[in-house]
Kinemage of the C-alpha trace (Angstrom):
@kinemage 1
@onewidth
@group {chain A} dominant
@subgroup {mainchain}
@vectorlist {calphas} color= white
{ca met a 1} P 0.000 0.000 0.000
{ca asn a 2} L 1.392 3.332 -1.018
{ca asp a 3} L 0.556 5.740 1.769
{ca pro a 4} L 1.148 9.321 0.550
{ca gln a 5} L 2.456 10.136 3.997
{ca asp a 6} L 4.609 6.982 4.487
{ca pro a 7} L 8.267 8.008 4.512
{ca tyr a 8} L 9.362 4.394 3.894
{ca asp a 9} L 7.623 4.162 0.554
{ca pro a 10} L 10.284 4.998 -2.074
{ca tyr a 11} L 7.607 5.971 -4.588
{ca ala a 12} L 5.826 8.201 -2.175
{ca ala a 13} L 9.096 9.946 -1.460
{ca gln a 14} L 9.138 11.130 -5.040
{ca glu a 15} L 5.753 12.786 -4.671
{ca gln a 16} L 5.384 13.858 -1.013
{ca gln a 17} L 7.839 15.625 1.265
{ca leu a 18} L 7.532 17.428 4.617
{ca ile a 19} L 6.602 21.062 4.055
{ca gly a 20} L 5.539 22.205 7.546
{ca tyr a 21} L 3.221 21.683 10.512
{ca asp a 22} L -0.430 22.395 11.160
{ca pro a 23} L -1.702 24.440 14.190
{ca tyr a 24} L -1.726 21.280 16.300
{ca gly a 25} L 1.943 20.472 15.579
{ca arg a 26} L 1.277 17.619 13.185
{ca pro a 27} L 3.574 17.267 10.088
{ca val a 28} L 2.165 18.313 6.744
{ca tyr a 29} L 3.462 16.669 3.533
{ca gly a 30} L 3.336 18.059 0.022
{ca pro a 31} L 4.869 17.756 -3.446
{ca ala a 32} L 8.623 17.811 -3.706
{ca ser a 33} L 8.473 20.963 -5.842
{ca ala a 34} L 6.963 22.838 -2.877
{ca arg a 35} L 10.264 22.633 -1.008
{ca pro a 36} L 13.504 24.017 -2.488
{ca ala a 37} L 16.467 21.661 -2.974
{ca pro a 38} L 19.120 21.896 -0.275
{ca pro a 39} L 22.430 23.455 -1.220
{ca pro a 40} L 25.330 21.065 -1.843
{ca ala a 41} L 27.184 20.163 1.304
{ca pro a 42} L 30.902 20.729 1.479
{ca val a 43} L 33.260 17.677 1.006
{ca tyr a 44} L 35.010 16.525 4.135
{ca gly a 45} L 37.560 13.691 3.572
{ca gln a 46} L 36.090 12.066 0.469
{ca gln a 47} L 38.837 9.409 0.321
{ca gln a 48} L 38.011 8.380 3.853
{ca tyr a 49} L 34.308 7.658 3.250
{ca glu a 50} L 34.307 6.153 -0.289
{ca gln a 51} L 35.856 2.770 0.593
{ca pro a 52} L 33.541 1.775 3.424
{ca tyr a 53} L 30.436 2.725 1.493
{ca ala a 54} L 31.659 0.828 -1.580
{ca gln a 55} L 32.044 -2.296 0.475
{ca gln a 56} L 28.636 -2.096 2.086
{ca his a 57} L 26.633 -1.249 -1.005
{ca gln a 58} L 27.424 -3.265 -4.120
{ca gln a 59} L 24.454 -1.958 -6.085
{ca pro a 60} L 24.167 1.833 -6.079
{ca tyr a 61} L 20.887 3.632 -6.353
{ca asp a 62} L 20.069 6.742 -8.205
{ca tyr a 63} L 18.520 9.679 -6.476
{ca gly a 64} L 15.033 8.446 -7.226
{ca gly a 65} L 15.494 5.255 -5.199
{ca gln a 66} L 15.757 2.791 -8.235
{ca pro a 67} L 18.837 0.614 -9.014
{ca gln a 68} L 20.907 1.873 -11.862
{ca gln a 69} L 20.776 -0.477 -14.898
{ca ala a 70} L 23.937 0.960 -16.373
{ca tyr a 71} L 25.907 -0.176 -13.371
{ca gln a 72} L 24.781 -3.779 -13.812
{ca gln a 73} L 25.916 -3.690 -17.418
{ca gly a 74} L 29.441 -2.802 -16.394
{ca gln a 75} L 29.188 0.898 -16.775
{ca gln a 76} L 30.611 2.999 -14.058
{ca tyr a 77} L 28.013 5.157 -12.254
{ca pro a 78} L 29.205 8.666 -11.568
{ca gln a 79} L 28.691 9.526 -7.929
{ca ala a 80} L 28.055 12.989 -6.582
{ca pro a 81} L 30.982 14.398 -4.695
{ca gly a 82} L 30.782 13.600 -1.020
{ca tyr a 83} L 27.576 11.476 -1.226
{ca gly a 84} L 28.647 7.837 -1.603
{ca tyr a 85} L 25.782 6.211 0.427
{ca asp a 86} L 22.569 4.658 -0.867
{ca thr a 87} L 18.942 5.554 -0.349
{ca gln a 88} L 18.295 3.158 2.519
{ca gln a 89} L 21.196 4.596 4.426
{ca ala a 90} L 19.930 8.072 3.572
{ca gln a 91} L 16.463 7.130 4.925
{ca gln a 92} L 18.015 6.095 8.162
{ca trp a 93} L 19.882 9.400 8.212
{ca ile a 94} L 16.742 11.545 8.028
{ca pro a 95} L 17.272 14.188 10.677
{ca gln a 96} L 14.627 14.397 13.423
{ca gln a 97} L 12.845 17.584 14.474
{ca thr a 98} L 10.960 17.934 17.684
{ca ala a 99} L 7.383 19.167 17.126
{ca pro a 100} L 4.860 20.187 19.817
{ca glu a 101} L 2.479 17.402 20.626
{ca pro a 102} L -1.223 18.353 20.698
{ca gln a 103} L -2.914 17.845 24.018
{ca phe a 104} L -5.701 15.434 23.782
{ca gln a 105} L -7.623 12.979 25.841
{ca ala a 106} L -7.925 9.569 24.243
{ca gln a 107} L -10.929 7.419 24.723
{ca ala a 108} L -8.627 4.308 24.562
{ca gln a 109} L -4.942 4.131 25.318
{ca pro a 110} L -3.032 2.825 22.231
{ca gln a 111} L -0.403 0.200 22.643
{ca gln a 112} L 3.048 1.581 23.157
{ca gln a 113} L 5.187 1.074 20.127
{ca gln a 114} L 8.724 -0.080 20.474
{ca ser a 115} L 11.242 2.608 19.920
{ca gln a 116} L 13.760 1.982 17.245
{ca pro a 117} L 17.291 3.241 17.357
{ca gln a 118} L 17.972 6.112 15.025
{ca pro a 119} L 21.188 6.458 13.057
{ca gln a 120} L 23.507 9.250 13.925
{ca pro a 121} L 24.310 11.925 11.345
{ca arg a 122} L 27.615 11.866 9.550
{ca pro a 123} L 30.357 13.869 11.108
{ca gly a 124} L 30.430 17.390 9.779
{ca his a 125} L 26.829 17.268 8.552
{ca glu a 126} L 24.350 19.061 10.838
{ca ala a 127} L 20.767 18.552 9.681
{ca ala a 128} L 17.454 19.818 10.996
{ca gln a 129} L 15.314 17.341 12.920
{ca val a 130} L 12.080 16.036 11.441
{ca pro a 131} L 9.237 14.251 13.197
{ca glu a 132} L 9.523 10.528 13.753
{ca pro a 133} L 7.922 8.599 10.858
{ca arg a 134} L 4.562 7.070 11.433
{ca arg a 135} L 4.658 3.301 12.172
{ca glu a 136} L 2.074 0.802 11.098
{ca pro a 137} L 0.311 -0.680 14.102
{ca asp a 138} L 0.673 -4.342 14.883
{ca ala a 139} L -1.891 -6.690 13.465
{ca gly a 140} L -3.174 -7.672 16.867
{ca ala a 141} L -3.366 -4.120 18.220
{ca pro a 142} L -6.701 -2.307 18.302
{ca asp a 143} L -7.437 -0.180 15.249
{ca tyr a 144} L -7.856 3.370 16.516
{ca arg a 145} L -9.161 6.067 14.184
{ca thr a 146} L -8.807 9.800 14.395
{ca glu a 147} L -12.463 10.400 15.180
{ca gln a 148} L -12.092 8.230 18.315
{ca phe a 149} L -9.961 10.954 19.922
{ca ala a 150} L -11.457 14.033 21.469
{ca phe a 151} L -9.053 16.946 21.454
{ca ile a 152} L -9.533 19.232 24.412
{ca asp a 153} L -9.094 22.928 23.928
{ca gln a 154} L -7.887 24.318 27.193
{ca pro a 155} L -8.499 28.061 27.023
{ca asp a 156} L -7.454 30.240 29.856
{ca glu a 157} L -10.484 30.725 32.086
{ca asp a 158} L -9.367 34.221 32.947
{ca ser a 159} L -8.776 35.272 29.345
{ca glu a 160} L -12.340 36.529 28.864
{ca asp a 161} L -12.177 38.466 32.131
{ca val a 162} L -8.849 39.946 31.143
{ca ile a 163} L -10.210 40.994 27.752
{ca asp a 164} L -13.293 42.514 29.347
{ca trp a 165} L -11.175 44.359 31.930
{ca leu a 166} L -8.852 45.703 29.245
{ca ala a 167} L -11.832 46.858 27.186
{ca phe a 168} L -13.396 48.502 30.245
{ca thr a 169} L -10.140 50.200 31.206
{ca glu a 170} L -9.610 51.439 27.653
{ca ser a 171} L -13.158 52.767 27.349
{ca arg a 172} L -12.952 54.401 30.766
{ca thr a 173} L -9.672 56.056 29.860
{ca glu a 174} L -11.170 57.277 26.599
{ca arg a 175} L -14.154 58.716 28.456
{ca arg a 176} L -11.859 60.515 30.865
{ca glu a 177} L -9.808 61.937 28.026
{ca glu a 178} L -12.978 63.013 26.233
{ca ala a 179} L -14.269 64.663 29.411
{ca arg a 180} L -10.964 66.475 29.865
{ca arg a 181} L -11.006 67.615 26.246
{ca lys a 182} L -14.573 68.900 26.560
{ca gly a 183} L -13.691 70.606 29.829
{ca arg a 184} L -10.741 72.354 28.216
{ca asn a 185} L -12.948 73.426 25.306
{ca arg a 186} L -15.528 74.836 27.704
{ca val a 187} L -12.888 76.747 29.637
{ca val a 188} L -11.448 78.176 26.426
{ca ala a 189} L -14.904 79.152 25.145
{ca leu a 190} L -15.822 80.741 28.478
{ca thr a 191} L -12.553 82.654 28.583
{ca val a 192} L -13.048 83.954 25.048
{ca ala a 193} L -16.657 84.963 25.774
{ca leu a 194} L -15.614 86.712 28.984
{ca ala a 195} L -12.810 88.518 27.209
{ca leu a 196} L -15.170 89.673 24.459
{ca phe a 197} L -17.680 90.831 27.045
{ca val a 198} L -15.056 92.788 28.976
{ca val a 199} L -13.627 94.340 25.822
{ca gly a 200} L -17.104 95.221 24.574
{ca gly a 201} L -18.082 96.744 27.911
{ca ile a 202} L -14.892 98.783 28.124
{ca gly a 203} L -15.351 99.883 24.537
{ca tyr a 204} L -18.881 101.024 25.226
{ca leu a 205} L -17.837 102.906 28.360
{ca trp a 206} L -14.980 104.516 26.446
{ca tyr a 207} L -17.268 105.536 23.601
{ca ala a 208} L -19.792 106.939 26.056
{ca gly a 209} L -17.030 108.838 27.840
{ca arg a 210} L -17.647 107.124 31.172
{ca leu a 211} L -14.153 105.796 31.739
{ca pro a 212} L -12.063 107.881 34.127
{ca phe a 213} L -9.123 109.665 32.492
{ca phe a 214} L -10.302 108.573 29.011
{ca asp a 215} L -12.686 110.627 26.917
{ca gly a 216} L -14.277 108.786 24.021
{ca pro a 217} L -16.242 110.295 21.131
{ca gly a 218} L -19.450 110.005 23.113
{ca gly a 219} L -17.804 111.614 26.118
{ca glu a 220} L -16.618 114.513 23.989
{ca lys a 221} L -20.124 114.996 22.658
{ca thr a 222} L -21.529 114.798 26.161
{ca ala a 223} L -18.997 117.275 27.481
{ca ala a 224} L -19.694 119.613 24.599
{ca ala a 225} L -23.403 119.296 25.185
{ca ala a 226} L -22.968 119.853 28.900
{ca ala a 227} L -21.082 123.055 28.170
{ca gly a 228} L -23.845 124.308 25.882
{ca glu a 229} L -27.602 124.287 25.961
{ca gln a 230} L -29.171 120.977 26.950
{ca lys a 231} L -32.589 119.544 26.277
{ca arg a 232} L -34.431 118.139 29.291
{ca asp a 233} L -37.823 116.524 29.689
{ca met a 234} L -39.232 116.414 33.197
{ca ile a 235} L -42.428 115.878 35.137
{ca val a 236} L -43.389 116.475 38.741
{ca val a 237} L -44.690 113.538 40.828
{ca his a 238} L -46.876 114.094 43.886
{ca leu a 239} L -47.103 110.962 46.046
{ca his a 240} L -50.221 111.105 48.257
{ca asn a 241} L -50.393 108.861 51.320
{ca thr a 242} L -54.080 107.964 51.402
{ca lys a 243} L -53.849 106.112 54.751
{ca arg a 244} L -51.844 108.426 56.969
{ca gly a 245} L -51.948 111.651 55.027
{ca gly a 246} L -49.080 113.758 53.774
{ca thr a 247} L -47.384 114.149 50.419
{ca ser a 248} L -43.956 113.730 48.877
{ca thr a 249} L -42.863 115.576 45.729
{ca ala a 250} L -40.155 114.668 43.237
{ca leu a 251} L -39.038 115.718 39.785
{ca leu a 252} L -38.226 112.999 37.218
{ca val a 253} L -35.690 114.350 34.724
{ca asp a 254} L -34.610 112.954 31.357
{ca asn a 255} L -31.562 114.777 30.021
{ca val a 256} L -31.889 114.020 26.329
{ca thr a 257} L -28.589 115.697 25.464
{ca thr a 258} L -26.317 113.885 27.924
{ca arg a 259} L -28.466 110.706 28.013
{ca arg a 260} L -28.722 110.688 31.780
{ca gly a 261} L -31.616 110.602 34.211
{ca ala a 262} L -32.240 112.029 37.651
{ca thr a 263} L -34.701 112.249 40.493
{ca val a 264} L -34.794 115.532 42.408
{ca leu a 265} L -36.646 115.312 45.728
{ca leu a 266} L -38.338 118.532 46.816
{ca pro a 267} L -38.909 119.143 50.528
{ca asn a 268} L -42.404 120.249 51.552
{ca thr a 269} L -40.885 123.341 53.202
{ca leu a 270} L -39.826 124.797 49.846
{ca ala a 271} L -41.421 128.232 49.464
{ca val a 272} L -43.393 128.705 46.252
{ca pro a 273} L -45.425 131.691 45.151
{ca lys a 274} L -49.182 131.551 44.740
{ca gln a 275} L -51.184 133.095 41.957
{ca asp a 276} L -52.052 136.093 44.101
{ca gly a 277} L -48.355 136.832 44.635
{ca thr a 278} L -48.138 135.566 48.192
{ca gly a 279} L -45.897 132.685 49.164
{ca thr a 280} L -46.694 129.294 50.665
{ca ala a 281} L -44.972 126.008 51.421
{ca leu a 282} L -44.886 123.399 48.681
{ca gly a 283} L -46.410 120.671 50.841
{ca lys a 284} L -49.339 122.861 51.802
{ca ala a 285} L -49.949 123.891 48.203
{ca val a 286} L -50.008 120.262 47.052
{ca glu a 287} L -52.361 119.109 49.816
{ca glu a 288} L -54.741 121.963 49.126
{ca gly a 289} L -54.670 121.118 45.460
{ca ala a 290} L -53.801 124.687 44.603
{ca leu a 291} L -53.797 125.438 40.934
{ca gly a 292} L -50.573 126.537 39.343
{ca thr a 293} L -48.253 124.492 41.592
{ca arg a 294} L -46.287 123.358 38.581
{ca glu a 295} L -45.976 126.960 37.367
{ca ser a 296} L -44.893 128.036 40.826
{ca leu a 297} L -42.095 125.476 40.756
{ca asp a 298} L -41.028 126.774 37.358
{ca thr a 299} L -40.871 130.227 38.837
{ca val a 300} L -38.722 129.158 41.783
{ca leu a 301} L -36.432 126.780 39.882
{ca gly a 302} L -36.396 128.369 36.464
{ca thr a 303} L -37.458 125.102 34.785
{ca his a 304} L -40.014 123.916 32.216
{ca ile a 305} L -41.973 121.086 33.835
{ca gly a 306} L -43.882 119.163 31.195
{ca gly a 307} L -46.654 117.652 33.309
{ca thr a 308} L -47.950 116.614 36.728
{ca trp a 309} L -48.375 112.992 37.847
{ca arg a 310} L -50.496 112.536 40.955
{ca leu a 311} L -49.573 109.101 42.311
{ca asp a 312} L -51.676 107.876 45.216
{ca thr a 313} L -50.197 105.069 47.331
{ca pro a 314} L -52.696 102.410 46.112
{ca phe a 315} L -51.579 103.050 42.534
{ca leu a 316} L -47.925 102.917 43.568
{ca glu a 317} L -48.609 99.535 45.130
{ca arg a 318} L -50.333 98.424 41.957
{ca leu a 319} L -47.441 99.655 39.806
{ca val a 320} L -44.886 97.719 41.845
{ca glu a 321} L -46.944 94.556 41.474
{ca leu a 322} L -47.270 95.085 37.724
{ca val a 323} L -43.487 95.208 37.270
{ca gly a 324} L -43.014 92.060 39.364
{ca gly a 325} L -41.808 93.607 42.619
{ca ile a 326} L -38.671 95.642 43.234
{ca glu a 327} L -35.315 95.225 44.924
{ca thr a 328} L -33.630 98.015 46.861
{ca asp a 329} L -31.307 98.735 49.760
{ca thr a 330} L -33.194 99.708 52.905
{ca asp a 331} L -31.584 101.947 55.507
{ca thr a 332} L -33.969 101.006 58.292
{ca ala a 333} L -36.464 98.343 59.292
{ca val a 334} L -40.146 99.235 59.067
{ca pro a 335} L -42.354 97.527 61.643
{ca ala a 336} L -45.704 96.127 60.634
{ca asp a 337} L -48.764 98.263 61.354
{ca asp a 338} L -51.903 96.239 61.910
{ca gln a 339} L -54.096 99.320 62.008
{ca ala a 340} L -52.795 100.631 58.697
{ca lys a 341} L -52.409 97.068 57.400
{ca thr a 342} L -48.827 97.622 56.316
{ca pro a 343} L -46.333 94.732 56.326
{ca ala a 344} L -42.939 94.769 57.949
{ca val a 345} L -39.870 95.616 55.905
{ca gly a 346} L -36.420 94.302 56.734
{ca gln a 347} L -33.231 96.304 56.813
{ca gly a 348} L -30.285 95.533 54.578
{ca pro a 349} L -29.022 95.520 51.018
{ca lys a 350} L -31.054 94.154 48.118
{ca gln a 351} L -34.318 93.702 49.937
{ca ser a 352} L -37.133 92.322 47.795
{ca leu a 353} L -40.282 94.378 48.252
{ca thr a 354} L -43.829 93.744 47.214
{ca gly a 355} L -46.220 96.542 46.375
{ca ala a 356} L -47.453 96.942 49.969
{ca met a 357} L -43.925 96.760 51.354
{ca ala a 358} L -42.715 99.371 48.855
{ca val a 359} L -45.463 101.776 49.944
{ca ala a 360} L -44.700 101.183 53.628
{ca tyr a 361} L -40.997 101.865 53.120
{ca ala a 362} L -41.461 104.906 50.838
{ca thr a 363} L -43.774 106.673 53.307
{ca his a 364} L -42.024 105.638 56.538
{ca arg a 365} L -40.776 108.437 58.763
{ca ala a 366} L -39.747 107.620 62.286
{ca pro a 367} L -40.548 110.080 65.118
{ca gly a 368} L -37.960 112.838 65.274
{ca glu a 369} L -36.504 112.067 61.841
{ca pro a 370} L -35.965 114.954 59.391
{ca glu a 371} L -38.079 115.043 56.274
{ca thr a 372} L -35.077 114.390 54.070
{ca lys a 373} L -34.808 110.813 55.425
{ca gln a 374} L -38.318 109.991 54.294
{ca leu a 375} L -37.674 111.647 50.918
{ca glu a 376} L -34.570 109.506 50.390
{ca arg a 377} L -36.674 106.357 50.923
{ca thr a 378} L -39.182 107.598 48.388
{ca gly a 379} L -36.324 108.186 45.960
{ca arg a 380} L -35.036 104.609 46.425
{ca val a 381} L -38.446 103.175 45.641
{ca leu a 382} L -38.898 105.363 42.555
{ca tyr a 383} L -35.450 104.391 41.287
{ca ala a 384} L -36.170 100.684 41.777
{ca val a 385} L -39.513 101.012 39.963
{ca leu a 386} L -37.903 102.819 37.040
{ca arg a 387} L -35.382 99.987 36.639
{ca lys a 388} L -38.279 97.548 36.193
{ca ile a 389} L -40.222 99.647 33.686
{ca pro a 390} L -40.145 98.079 30.180
{ca gly a 391} L -37.739 99.731 27.771
{ca asp a 392} L -40.282 99.661 24.949
{ca pro a 393} L -42.462 102.821 25.082
{ca lys a 394} L -45.579 100.913 24.015
{ca ser a 395} L -45.095 98.268 26.685
{ca ala a 396} L -44.461 100.964 29.281
{ca ala a 397} L -47.674 102.750 28.222
{ca thr a 398} L -49.566 99.472 28.607
{ca thr a 399} L -48.170 99.117 32.122
{ca val a 400} L -49.336 102.642 32.998
{ca glu a 401} L -52.783 101.966 31.585
{ca ser a 402} L -53.020 98.753 33.599
{ca met a 403} L -52.775 100.782 36.795
{ca gly a 404} L -56.306 102.063 36.175
{ca gln a 405} L -55.423 105.572 37.236
{ca ile a 406} L -57.066 108.721 35.903
{ca leu a 407} L -54.195 110.884 34.790
{ca asp a 408} L -53.842 114.609 34.339
{ca pro a 409} L -55.207 115.670 30.934
{ca gly a 410} L -51.854 117.184 30.052
{ca leu a 411} L -50.043 113.888 30.675
{ca asp a 412} L -51.737 110.844 29.147
{ca ala a 413} L -50.631 107.215 29.402
{ca gln a 414} L -48.728 107.291 26.102
{ca asn a 415} L -46.604 110.314 27.019
{ca leu a 416} L -46.066 109.152 30.607
{ca gly a 417} L -45.108 105.627 29.501
{ca ala a 418} L -42.647 106.946 26.902
{ca leu a 419} L -40.968 109.236 29.459
{ca leu a 420} L -40.771 106.510 32.110
{ca ser a 421} L -39.240 104.047 29.623
{ca arg a 422} L -36.508 106.515 28.625
{ca ile a 423} L -35.664 107.413 32.216
{ca gly a 424} L -35.764 103.742 33.156
{ca glu a 425} L -33.157 102.917 30.516
{ca his a 426} L -30.810 105.445 32.109
{ca ala a 427} L -31.414 103.878 35.512
{ca lys a 428} L -30.663 100.362 34.216
{ca val a 429} L -27.167 101.312 33.010
{ca gly a 430} L -26.329 103.430 36.057
{ca ala a 431} L -26.529 106.794 34.261
{ca tyr a 432} L -28.713 108.129 37.026
{ca arg a 433} L -28.527 110.267 40.133
{ca thr a 434} L -30.881 111.104 42.987
{ca glu a 435} L -30.586 114.445 44.748
{ca val a 436} L -32.440 116.166 47.578
{ca leu a 437} L -32.941 119.870 46.995
{ca gly a 438} L -31.408 121.852 49.819
{ca val a 439} L -33.864 124.266 51.453
{ca lys a 440} L -33.297 126.717 54.264
{ca pro a 441} L -35.588 126.833 57.293
{ca asp a 442} L -37.383 129.844 55.814
{ca gly a 443} L -38.121 127.941 52.585
{ca gly a 444} L -35.446 129.473 50.409
{ca leu a 445} L -32.876 127.530 48.430
{ca thr a 446} L -29.364 127.089 49.724
{ca asp a 447} L -26.446 128.266 47.648
{ca glu a 448} L -25.284 124.691 47.179
{ca ala a 449} L -28.733 123.706 45.929
{ca asn a 450} L -28.636 126.522 43.392
{ca gln a 451} L -25.239 125.503 42.046
{ca gln a 452} L -25.297 121.671 42.056
{ca val a 453} L -28.967 120.801 41.660
{ca val a 454} L -30.860 123.629 40.060
{ca lys a 455} L -28.238 124.546 37.481
{ca glu a 456} L -26.541 121.207 36.803
{ca val a 457} L -29.406 118.732 37.143
{ca leu a 458} L -32.524 120.736 36.416
{ca gly a 459} L -30.885 123.186 34.036
{ca gly a 460} L -32.640 126.070 35.701
{ca ser a 461} L -31.950 129.251 33.810
{ca phe a 462} L -32.410 132.840 34.675
{ca thr a 463} L -34.102 133.576 31.371
{ca ala a 464} L -36.723 130.881 31.666
{ca ala a 465} L -39.612 133.289 31.400
{ca gln a 466} L -41.394 133.442 28.103
{ca pro a 467} L -40.710 136.422 25.852
{ca gly a 468} L -42.803 139.366 26.990
{ca ala a 469} L -43.469 137.789 30.394
{ca ala a 470} L -42.605 139.593 33.594
{ca pro a 471} L -39.052 138.917 34.786
{ca arg a 472} L -38.558 136.802 37.878
{ca val a 473} L -37.060 138.732 40.746
{ca gly a 474} L -35.500 137.004 43.703
{ca leu a 475} L -35.438 138.695 47.075
{ca lys a 476} L -32.922 137.924 49.814
{ca asp a 477} L -33.386 139.843 53.080
{ca ala a 478} L -30.130 141.009 54.705
{ca thr a 479} L -31.685 143.850 56.753
{ca gly a 480} L -32.409 141.820 59.851
{ca asp a 481} L -35.887 143.351 59.953
{ca glu a 482} L -38.736 141.135 58.825
{ca arg a 483} L -41.059 144.059 58.186
{ca thr a 484} L -38.589 145.558 55.707
{ca gly a 485} L -38.524 142.360 53.665
{ca thr a 486} L -42.310 142.184 53.583
{ca ala a 487} L -42.528 145.754 52.274
{ca ala a 488} L -39.993 145.061 49.505
{ca lys a 489} L -41.914 141.939 48.489
{ca ala a 490} L -45.148 143.861 48.194
{ca ala a 491} L -43.440 146.515 46.097
{ca leu a 492} L -42.144 143.970 43.609
{ca leu a 493} L -45.515 142.191 43.288
{ca asn a 494} L -47.258 145.473 42.741
{ca gly a 495} L -44.697 146.292 40.044
{ca gly a 496} L -45.732 143.176 38.073
{ca tyr a 497} L -42.634 141.158 38.668
{ca gly a 498} L -42.539 137.467 39.345
{ca phe a 499} L -41.479 137.024 42.913
{ca val a 500} L -38.967 134.376 44.028
{ca asp a 501} L -38.425 134.176 47.760
{ca gly a 502} L -34.722 133.873 48.475
{ca gly a 503} L -35.169 133.782 52.231
{ca lys a 504} L -32.973 135.465 54.757
{ca ala a 505} L -29.275 136.071 54.290
{ca asp a 506} L -26.757 134.471 56.598
{ca arg a 507} L -25.593 137.860 57.815
{ca thr a 508} L -26.784 141.452 57.507
{ca ala a 509} L -25.480 143.889 54.880
{ca ala a 510} L -25.090 147.684 55.110
{ca thr a 511} L -25.985 148.410 51.490
{ca ser a 512} L -28.400 146.833 49.047
{ca gln a 513} L -27.264 145.165 45.863
{ca ile a 514} L -29.059 144.170 42.614
{ca thr a 515} L -27.352 141.592 40.399
{ca tyr a 516} L -27.925 139.962 37.025
{ca gln a 517} L -26.015 137.350 35.055
{ca asp a 518} L -27.335 137.804 31.527
{ca asp a 519} L -26.574 141.068 29.791
{ca ala a 520} L -30.094 141.027 28.364
{ca gln a 521} L -31.418 141.499 31.916
{ca arg a 522} L -29.431 144.646 32.702
{ca asp a 523} L -32.209 147.034 31.782
{ca arg a 524} L -34.713 145.042 33.871
{ca ala a 525} L -32.325 145.180 36.812
{ca ile a 526} L -32.220 148.949 36.553
{ca glu a 527} L -36.038 149.064 36.479
{ca val a 528} L -36.168 146.893 39.635
{ca ala a 529} L -33.800 149.319 41.372
{ca lys a 530} L -36.101 152.222 40.510
{ca thr a 531} L -39.127 150.273 41.765
{ca leu a 532} L -37.477 149.756 45.172
{ca gly a 533} L -36.110 153.273 45.322
{ca leu a 534} L -32.476 152.191 45.113
{ca pro a 535} L -29.751 154.002 43.165
{ca glu a 536} L -28.620 152.696 39.775
{ca thr a 537} L -25.127 152.238 41.191
{ca ala a 538} L -26.501 149.258 43.165
{ca val a 539} L -26.912 147.312 39.894
{ca lys a 540} L -23.984 145.162 38.731
{ca lys a 541} L -23.329 141.985 36.819
{ca ala a 542} L -22.510 139.069 39.087
{ca glu a 543} L -23.528 135.521 39.885
{ca asn a 544} L -27.010 135.433 41.320
{ca ala a 545} L -27.501 133.940 44.738
{ca val a 546} L -31.114 133.049 43.897
{ca asn a 547} L -32.377 131.280 40.820
{ca ala a 548} L -34.036 134.249 39.182
{ca asp a 549} L -33.484 136.734 36.382
{ca val a 550} L -32.697 139.544 38.780
{ca val a 551} L -31.748 139.128 42.451
{ca val a 552} L -32.196 141.816 45.085
{ca thr a 553} L -30.214 141.607 48.325
{ca leu a 554} L -31.754 144.108 50.703
{ca gly a 555} L -29.401 145.977 53.005
{ca lys a 556} L -29.984 148.337 55.877
{ca asp a 557} L -29.952 151.300 53.473
{ca tyr a 558} L -33.343 150.252 52.087
{ca lys a 559} L -36.185 152.418 53.291
{ca ala a 560} L -39.698 151.090 52.897
{ca ser a 561} L -42.109 153.645 51.402
C-alpha cells in the first residue's frame, strides 16, 4: 500500500515531502516541488568515506530510489561528490525535528510502540530534525481512528475576564480623556466669551465717555453738550399717602442731550409763590390742590416742567406689582402696622419688596426724623420702579394703563409711559442720580442747591420766562428786619414782577445790591432798582444767589415807602 504520507515508501518519497506543521503540531506533507532543494554540502575527507560505502553497497541507487541499470551492465556510475551512500542509508539518516504534541484525551490508550534506534548523522553534517515517521500498528493491536480521539481545547479561564477588563479600562480612559477635552474646550470658550464681554463693555464705556481719564467720542459729545444748551424733559410727581396723610414731591428728569436721568426730591418746606403773589410752602400747596403748583415750581427753579403725575399710594402699590416687585437697599427696618395694614420691611441691602412693602418703606418716617430721610426712601423706591419699567415705550404705556389711574389731561398714558421708559433705561445702566434739593428753614434755596442741583441737574436758567413775560425777581433779606422784607416783596408784586423768595441772608449787609447774570437782563435790573427806590449804582453783573433773572439783596440802606 502506497501511503502518501509513508516516509518508507520509495515511490511516495518522489511525490510527497515534509513542508511544515499544522496548528496542532502535526507534520504536513506536500509535493517535492513545494520545497527548495538543499544546497550542496561541502566535502570533508572524500577518500576516507568512499571505501567503506563501496564495500557495504554493491548496487548503487540513483537519487530516485531505483537501481541503476547501467551499473549492472558494467558501466561505471558517476557519484556525486561527497555522497557515496545509498537511499536506505539516507532514509536512516533523516534528521529528526521535535514538534509540539497536541494535548488530547484519548478514549482508549493505544499500545506503546517499540522505539527503534535512530542512526547518527555523519560527522560534519548538521541537519534539521524532522518528526519521527509514522509506524504501522501491529496486526493484533486495536485499530484506533482519528475520530475516536477528542481533542480538548484548554483556554485560559481568565482570558475573557482579562479581555473585558482591558476593554473597560480602555473605554474608561477614553471617556476621561474626552471629558478632559470637553472641559478644556468649555474653559477656552468661556474665557473667550468673557474677554469679548469685557472688551465690549470697556469699549462702550470709552465711547460713552464714562471711563475715568479717558474721553471717548461720546464723552466729547456729552462734554460739549454739557457746556452748551441741553434739552431736558421732566415731570413732577406728587405721592399722596391715602392712609396716613401727607405728600412727597419729586421731579423725574430725562436729560436728552447727555443721556442721563435724575430724580430731584423737593422738601415740603420749599417756598413757592401763589397766583395772588403771596408765598406758601410746597407741601401745603399740594395738599390743598392749589392750581398753578407746577408753574410756581417753574418760577422758583427756572425750569419747564412738562406735566404733573399725581400718584396715590394704592396706585404705587399696583405699579410695583405690575413690574413684578422691586429690589432696593433699605436703611432702616419698618415695623408692621396692623391698624394701617402695612407689612414689615427688613433692613439691609437688596431687599425684595412687594407693592405693599414698597409703599410702607417709601412713606415711613420715624418720630424725630428729618423730612429728608423719608424723601430719600421715596427716591429709592422710585429708582427701583424705574429699573423695572419696560424699555419699549408701548409696553411701558400698557403698564401705565393697567394701573387704572385717571391721569392729568396734560399727561396721558402714552406720554407718561414713553418718558418713564426713557428714564428707566438710564437707571438700568447706572446713568442716574438722585438728589435732595437743599432748602433753608425759611423755605429758600441754599447756595449749594442753586449751584449743584438747580443749574446742573434741572438746568434752571435765569431767562426761563417766556418772551414778553414779567421777569422773575428774587429777594434775599439782609436787613435783619422782617417788616422791611415784607414791604420790599409787596413793592415787587405790585410792580408786576414774578417774585422768588430767596429767604434770609446768613448775615446782615449795610448796602443793598441788585445783580444779574445775563446782559439782556441789565435794563430790567435797573427798572427793579427804581421800583425799590435804590440808586442805579446798586446794579452790577454778578452771579445770582437766587435762581431768578434779577436778584435783590436788601441791606440796611433800604427804606420802605
